[in-house]
C-alpha positions in Angstrom: 69.4 167.5 163.3 67.4 164.3 162.9 64.2 163.6 160.6 61.4 161.4 161.8 60.4 161.3 158.2 63.5 160.7 156.1 63.1 161.3 152.3 63.0 158.2 150.0 66.2 159.3 148.8 69.3 160.9 148.9 73.0 161.2 147.6 75.4 163.5 149.0 77.5 163.7 146.0 75.0 165.4 144.0 75.4 167.9 146.8 79.0 168.4 146.6 79.4 166.9 150.0 82.1 163.9 148.5 85.6 164.8 147.9 88.2 162.6 145.7 89.5 160.8 148.7 85.7 159.9 150.4 85.6 160.8 153.6 82.6 160.7 155.8 84.0 163.9 157.7 84.9 165.4 154.1 81.3 165.6 153.8 80.2 166.5 157.4 83.1 169.2 157.0 81.3 170.3 153.5 77.6 170.4 155.3 78.7 172.5 158.2 81.1 175.0 156.8 80.4 175.1 153.0 83.7 174.0 152.2 84.8 170.8 150.9 88.7 169.9 151.7 90.6 166.7 150.9 91.7 166.1 154.9 94.9 163.8 155.3 94.4 160.4 155.6 98.1 159.7 156.3 98.0 162.3 159.1 95.4 159.9 160.9 97.6 156.7 159.9 100.4 158.3 161.8 98.9 159.2 165.0 97.7 155.6 165.1 97.6 154.9 168.9 98.5 151.6 168.6 101.9 152.2 168.0 102.1 150.2 164.9 101.0 152.6 162.1 100.2 151.9 158.6 97.2 151.0 156.4 95.9 147.6 158.2 95.9 148.9 161.5 93.3 150.9 163.3 89.9 151.8 163.6 87.1 154.2 163.0 87.0 155.1 166.7 90.6 155.4 166.8 90.9 158.0 164.3 87.7 160.1 165.3 89.2 160.2 168.6 92.2 161.6 167.5 90.2 164.1 164.9 88.1 165.0 168.1 91.6 165.7 170.2 94.2 166.9 167.5 91.6 167.9 164.6 92.4 167.3 161.0 94.5 169.1 157.9 94.7 168.7 154.3 96.3 166.3 152.4 98.2 169.1 150.7 99.2 170.4 154.3 100.4 167.3 155.7 103.6 165.8 154.8 105.3 162.8 156.4 107.6 160.1 155.7 104.6 157.4 156.6 106.9 156.3 159.3 104.7 156.8 161.8 105.6 160.0 163.5 103.3 163.1 163.6 104.3 166.5 162.2 103.6 168.4 165.4 103.6 171.4 163.9 100.4 170.5 161.7 98.0 170.1 164.1 98.5 173.9 164.8 96.9 174.1 161.1 93.8 172.1 161.6 91.2 172.6 159.0 88.6 170.5 160.4 87.8 168.8 164.3 84.9 167.2 165.5 83.1 167.3 169.2 81.7 164.0 168.8 80.6 160.8 167.7 78.0 158.2 167.8 77.2 154.5 166.8 74.6 153.9 164.8 72.3 151.0 166.1 73.6 147.9 164.7 71.6 146.3 161.8 69.0 148.7 161.5 68.4 150.1 158.3 66.0 152.6 159.5 68.5 154.2 162.2 71.0 154.0 159.3 68.5 155.7 156.8 68.1 158.8 159.4 72.1 159.3 159.6 72.6 159.0 155.7 69.7 161.4 155.7 71.6 164.3 157.7 74.9 163.6 156.2 77.6 160.9 155.2 78.2 158.5 157.6 81.2 156.3 158.1 80.7 152.3 158.0 82.5 149.0 158.6 81.9 146.2 156.3 82.8 142.9 155.5 85.4 143.2 152.5 86.4 140.0 152.3 84.3 137.7 150.3 85.5 137.5 146.4 82.2 139.0 145.4 82.9 141.7 147.4 86.4 142.4 146.1 85.5 141.8 142.3 82.3 144.1 142.6 82.5 147.0 140.1 79.4 149.1 139.7 75.6 148.5 140.3 73.3 147.1 143.5 75.7 144.9 144.7 73.9 141.4 145.0 76.6 139.3 146.4 77.4 137.5 149.7 77.6 139.7 152.9 79.7 138.4 155.4 80.1 139.5 158.8 84.0 140.0 159.7 83.8 143.6 159.2 87.4 144.4 158.2 87.1 147.8 156.0 85.7 151.6 155.8 83.5 152.7 153.6 81.7 155.8 153.8 77.9 155.8 153.0 76.8 158.8 150.8 73.7 158.1 150.0 70.7 155.7 149.5 67.6 155.0 147.6 64.2 152.9 148.1 64.2 151.8 144.0 66.9 151.1 141.8 66.7 149.7 138.4 66.1 146.6 139.2 63.7 147.3 141.7 66.1 147.1 144.6 66.5 149.1 147.7 70.3 150.6 147.6 72.8 152.2 149.4 75.4 154.3 148.0 79.2 153.7 149.2 82.6 154.6 148.5 85.6 153.6 149.0 
């Protein structure tokens, strides 16, 4: 479902498609099934294909490939010591699965807007700068880098903020 004309603004939080853990897949599952689950991030970390699991490894593509192959259960259902081993029994209890994923055209706000008009979208940003690290609220106007190192979810956008700027709504 793609729009050729997108709404002026959208906020998937207002539509109940963003859970406390904040994951694009959780929002998509809510939109498709009507059910909002808090999915297990630890299950993906434990299943990391690099053989070196942990919070600072892996990629969105690896996570999507893993979910495509195995599905994903809820945070409440998945228990792990964080030691990099998966609970194989849990894989039988997945509450969501994907059949594929796509990359949004790089450096195209219009392409991203068209996707976010349909659903929350996982993106990677440069979170290494102090402007970003100390950001707390409002429209971010600090310096943006190009060393993509942190995954967030774009849950909406708007064409005019209180100070007249276009903006993206991102949750971490």
